ZAMARGU-4260 file (C-alpha; in steps of 0.2 Angstrom, whole numbers, plus 5000, padded with zeros to 4 digits):
<rodrens>
0) 4757/4957/5038 | 4764/4971/5048 | 4765/4988/5039 | 4783/4994/5037 | 4786/5009/5047
5) 4790/5025/5037 | 4809/5030/5037 | 4815/5044/5047 | 4828/5056/5040 | 4840/5051/5054
10) 4839/5033/5047 | 4842/5038/5029 | 4857/5048/5034 | 4864/5033/5044 | 4862/5022/5029
15) 4871/5034/5018 | 4885/5037/5031 | 4888/5019/5033 | 4893/5017/5015 | 4904/5033/5016
20) 4913/5025/5031 | 4914/5008/5022 | 4923/5017/5007 | 4934/5027/5019 | 4940/5010/5027
25) 4945/5003/5010 | 4953/5020/5006 | 4964/5018/5022 | 4968/5000/5017 | 4975/5006/4999
30) 4988/5017/5008 | 4993/5001/5018 | 4994/4990/5003 | 5001/5001/4990 | 5017/4991/4988
35) 5007/4976/4984 | 4999/4978/4967 | 4986/4964/4969 | 4980/4968/4987 | 4980/4986/4982
40) 4969/4983/4967 | 4957/4973/4977 | 4955/4988/4989 | 4952/5000/4974 | 4939/4989/4968
45) 4930/4988/4985 | 4932/5007/4987 | 4923/5010/4970 | 4910/4997/4975 | 4906/5006/4991
50) 4907/5023/4983 | 4895/5019/4970 | 4883/5011/4983 | 4881/5029/4989 | 4871/5033/4974
55) 4861/5017/4975 | 4857/5021/4993 | 4851/5038/4988 | 4840/5031/4974 | 4832/5018/4986
60) 4831/5025/5003 | 4831/5044/5001 | 4818/5043/4987 | 4808/5032/4998 | 4808/5045/5011
65) 4802/5058/4999 | 4789/5047/4992 | 4782/5043/5010 | 4781/5062/5013 | 4772/5065/4996
70) 4787/5074/4989 | 4794/5061/4976 | 4792/5073/4962 | 4802/5086/4970 | 4816/5074/4975
75) 4817/5067/4957 | 4819/5085/4951 | 4834/5087/4963 | 4841/5070/4959 | 4840/5072/4940
80) 4850/5089/4942 | 4863/5080/4951 | 4863/5064/4940 | 4869/5076/4927 | 4886/5075/4934
85) 4888/5057/4937 | 4877/5048/4923 | 4887/5033/4916 | 4888/5031/4897 | 4877/5015/4897
90) 4864/5023/4908 | 4865/5039/4897 | 4863/5027/4881 | 4848/5019/4888 | 4839/5035/4894
95) 4845/5044/4878 | 4853/5057/4889 | 4870/5065/4888 | 4884/5057/4898 | 4888/5065/4915
100) 4898/5080/4915 | 4911/5075/4929 | 4923/5065/4919 | 4932/5058/4935 | 4916/5053/4943
105) 4910/5045/4927 | 4927/5036/4925 | 4926/5029/4943 | 4908/5023/4941 | 4913/5014/4925
110) 4928/5006/4933 | 4917/4999/4946 | 4908/4989/4933 | 4924/4982/4925 | 4941/4975/4929
115) 4951/4988/4939 | 4966/4993/4927 | 4980/5001/4935 | 4999/5004/4931 | 5014/5011/4940
120) 5016/5029/4936 | 5032/5036/4929 | 5035/5045/4946 | 5035/5029/4956 | 5053/5030/4960
125) 5062/5047/4962 | 5081/5048/4966 | 5088/5064/4970 | 5107/5067/4972 | 5115/5083/4979
130) 5132/5088/4982 | 5138/5100/4995 | 5147/5115/4987 | 5165/5115/4988 | 5180/5123/4979
135) 5191/5109/4974 | 5209/5117/4970 | 5219/5105/4959 | 5234/5116/4958 | 5247/5117/4971
140) 5250/5135/4977 | 5269/5137/4980 | 5276/5152/4991 | 5294/5157/4990 | 5302/5167/5004
145) 5321/5173/5005 | 5330/5175/5021 | 5342/5190/5019 | 5355/5183/5032 | 5357/5165/5025
150) 5350/5168/5007 | 5340/5152/5010 | 5323/5150/5001 | 5308/5143/5010 | 5295/5135/4999
155) 5278/5130/5007 | 5264/5120/4999 | 5247/5118/5006 | 5239/5101/5007 | 5228/5096/4994
160) 5209/5099/5000 | 5198/5084/5002 | 5187/5078/4988 | 5169/5085/4989 | 5157/5077/5000
165) 5141/5069/4993 | 5124/5070/5001 | 5113/5057/4993 | 5095/5055/4998 | 5083/5043/4990
170) 5064/5045/4990 | 5053/5031/4984 | 5034/5032/4981 | 5022/5019/4976 | 5010/5027/4965
175) 4997/5019/4954 | 4988/5026/4940 | 4971/5021/4931 | 4971/5015/4913 | 4957/5019/4900
180) 4941/5009/4900 | 4932/5003/4885 | 4913/5004/4886 | 4905/4990/4876 | 4887/4990/4871
185) 4878/4973/4870 | 4894/4964/4870 | 4899/4969/4853 | 4902/4988/4849 | 4915/4998/4858
190) 4905/5014/4860 | 4916/5024/4871 | 4934/5024/4878 | 4934/5034/4894 | 4951/5042/4898
195) 4957/5040/4916 | 4960/5054/4928 | 4978/5060/4927 | 4982/5060/4945 | 4987/5044/4955
200) 4974/5033/4961 | 4975/5037/4980 | 4974/5055/4976 | 4959/5053/4965 | 4949/5042/4977
205) 4953/5055/4991 | 4945/5069/4981 | 4931/5057/4976 | 4926/5053/4994 | 4925/5072/4998
210) 4913/5074/4984 | 4902/5060/4990 | 4901/5067/5007 | 4895/5084/4999 | 4882/5074/4990
215) 4876/5066/5005 | 4875/5082/5015 | 4865/5090/5000 | 4854/5076/5000 | 4850/5078/5018
220) 4847/5096/5016 | 4834/5093/5002 | 4825/5079/5012 | 4824/5090/5028 | 4813/5103/5019
225) 4799/5089/5016
</rodrens>
């Protein structure tokens, strides 16, 4: 059998970037389908799967690159420090380590392993009504004038002003929020309830992809030193 050629750093980065692009594609689709809960939820699920695969690719391919260069121990030290942010409760339970410190990241990784639970937020539909400022005079103003030659009296009354004009604008937003997740160990015990991020789903995922891009760049920097 032919020996598998060693990985290059460019190949590792390409594999990681491909997963980032895949996640970005689903994130764009979420904007397109945010009025359709079923299709939107499917895109959220696909996004979370692609996003979590970035970590899997680092574990598989970046670690292999480090091993091929005799630096696996050094890479593991770097990775363990990073994992301290995104370690899931079940992983922490098995390894007897604390849960990850990044609560949003932990939630999104746990959500990937469960059915996606979202709900429409209270800010989903906003209606704003404004009125132009007008002075509406309800009393008629009477002016009396006396003609000194005829003694006649002239009374003038201005016309009633028109009613105030209204300017109504309606703004509709389709915002979805994550719901809490129950973590069950061995199918019996509810060990944790992970609270969701407080922001809407699309905003949370936008920030998360930025975090993953930063992780990939740091990984490349670490490998480039080997």
